[in-house]
N, C-alpha and C positions, 0 to 999 in steps of 0.2 A: 504493500500499499502505501503510495505519493506521500509526503511527509510534507505535514498543514505548515506552513507558512508561519510566521513569528506575526503576523499583520491579521492577518487570519484572524487567526486563535482568537485576538483580542478583539476582535465584533463584538456590536454588543445589538442584543432587536430583537425583533420575526417582524422576516420577511416576507412571511407569509399571510399576513391579516393586514388589511386598511387599516390607515390608522388615521385620524386629525392632520389636518395642510400645519397646525402649531407640531403636532410630536413628529411630523414624519419627518419637516427639516429641524428640529430637532436630533436625532439617530441619527440622518443622514451628513453632522457639524461633528456628530464625538462621532463617525468611526472616519472621517477624514484627518489619517493616523497619517498618513506620509510623508518625507522630507519637504518638500514641496507645498504649493496652497494652490490644491486639488481643483483642481471645473467641480461647479455645481451643472448637472441636464436634469432635463425631463421631456418624457414622452410619455407621451400618448395618445392610444390605440380610443379610435376610431371608429362609431359606425357606419364605417361608407364601404365605396366599393371602385380606391382607382381609375380602375378600368374604365370605369362608366365616367361619359364627359359632365354630365350633371353631381354626376360627385369629385369632382375634386375640389383639395382645400389648398388655398397658397395667400401671403398674404403678407404682412407689413408688423412689431407690432415692437411699441418705443419700451423697453424695461425702464421703468421706473426709481431703481435703485442703478443703472446701467449695467453693462457683463464682463466687470473685474481688466477684460482685454485691449490692448494695443491697434485695434483694428487701420492696417495698410485700409487703404482706398484711391484705386485708378481712377482719371476718372476723362472719358474722352472730352473735351470743347476744345471751341480756338475765339482767340481777342479777350474779348472783355468775356466771358462766358469763363475763362479760362486762367484769366485773372479773379475771377471771384470762387471759382475753384477752390488757386495757390489761395488765395486769401482764407481762409476756410474751413482750412487745415490738409486740406490731399498733398498725398504723399508722391502721387507723383502726376501729371499733368499735359495734352496728347494730345494730336489725331493723328495725319498722315507718320507721324516719329514714333509715336504712341504703340500703333499698329502693327511698325518692322519689331519695337524691339519685341512685343508679345509673340507674333509669328514666330521671331529669332529664341523663343523658347524664353522669354523675362516675363514670371509670376512672382515677386516681390510683391503682395494682397493681394486680398479675403475680399475685397469690393472690389466694384465694376462698377460705375454711375458716368451715366454719358445726353448728352443732349441733343433733344428726338434729330434736330440734323443731320451729328454722326450715324446716325443708324444703321446710313447704308454702309460707310465706312468697316464698325463694327460686328454687323451682320458676318463677314467674311470672318470673323472668328468662330463664327457660333464652333466647328468642329477644336475649338480649344479650350472658347471658355463655359457650354456646354455643357460636358460630360461632367468638370467641375463644378455645377452647379452658380457659374460665377453669372454669366449671361445677360446685360442687362432689361429691365423688364419693367415695362407702366400700373402691371398691377401690383409691383413690387415697391413700387415711385423711388426705383433704380434710373430712368429716360425720362426724363424730367424740366423743363425749362431754368427751372430753378436749382441748378445745378450746390447751389452755395447748401440749400435748406439739406437739402440731401447728405452731403458730406459733414456736416454739424452731427444732424437724428446716430448716418456710419457712424461719427465717433462718439457720439452715444451715448447710445446702446437701443442702436433696431434690430432688429435680431428676422430676415425672414425664415418663413419653415411655408413648408409644405408637405403635405403628407405622402407618406413611400407605397409599392405595391399592398404591402401589407397591413395597412390602413395603420400606420404612424405616425406622427406626427414630432417626433423631437430633437430638442437643443439646446445652447450652454445660457443657463441663466443665472449665472455670477459665478464668485465664486467662495471657498472653506470662512476665508477672511468673512467677506461676510457678517453684517449682524443678523441676528432670528427673521427679526422688524423684515431689513433690505431682500433677504430671497423669500420671506412669505408676501411681502405687495408685486413682486417679478414674478412667483410660482401664479398669483392671481391675474398676474397683467397676461401671460401668456395664454395661458386656457379661455378669457374674457378674450384675446383677438381670437383663439380660434372659434369661441363662439358664433363669435360678429360673424365672418368668412364660412359654419354652416350654409353647404346650398341645397340648387332646393329639390336635389335627388337621395339626399337621407333620407329614412329612414327607424323610428323605436329611436331609441338611445343612441344619444349623440356622443359622448363622452363617453366611452369603455370603464377604461383605467389608466390610470397616470399614476408614474412609475419617476421619483430623481434618485439621484444617485449621482454619487461625489466617482473620478478617476478611474480612484481607484479601490472607491467600499463597494458595500452591497446596495443593490437599488433594497429602497423600500412602496409600497406601496399609498397613495392616497385616496383617501374616502372623495368623493369628488363634492358628494352633496359640502365636507364642513369648506370650501373653499365660496361657501353664499352666509355661514355663519359667522 
């Protein structure tokens, strides 16, 4: 039998039952005992079948407590829009020159934003950006004439969500070093955004299961009803 790692032996809490939000956050924080500031991630099982066009779930949520991550933002824009993006804190801004860099293998960014007039150029990078989930999309605010605000949102805690084939939406909602209150607020904001994005084709129970975990820790289930308490 494989020897159980010392770190996992120290884990506490019941992973089989659904906890109230407050209790689940406390357990996740208590079990985040790695030697670095672990990321906190949420996974929400939704009552949808993404194979159907009317059951797609996609959007963006501005987490009230931020993500704790330094998000690197690339912006496709020209002239005044490019200047606005740089002033707002974009890490790299360009047009044809940025296209050539990315096409040549440059990928030092976490989010791509584009002004509408740049999409004919950006569209040619679909095979590069698409598989990585980085293709700008007006549905999540990454294709917009207001590139400065989009950059500020990305830097300040905007998180994209998209349901996967198994009907699960997941994302990072903070760090283990966040306060209890900050993590609870981010969980509520994330699930609320999913609720608002409920597609017309979804029938029956929409939010079926919520799990919260840290990078190296166990996952704890959250009772969806406790989010409204």
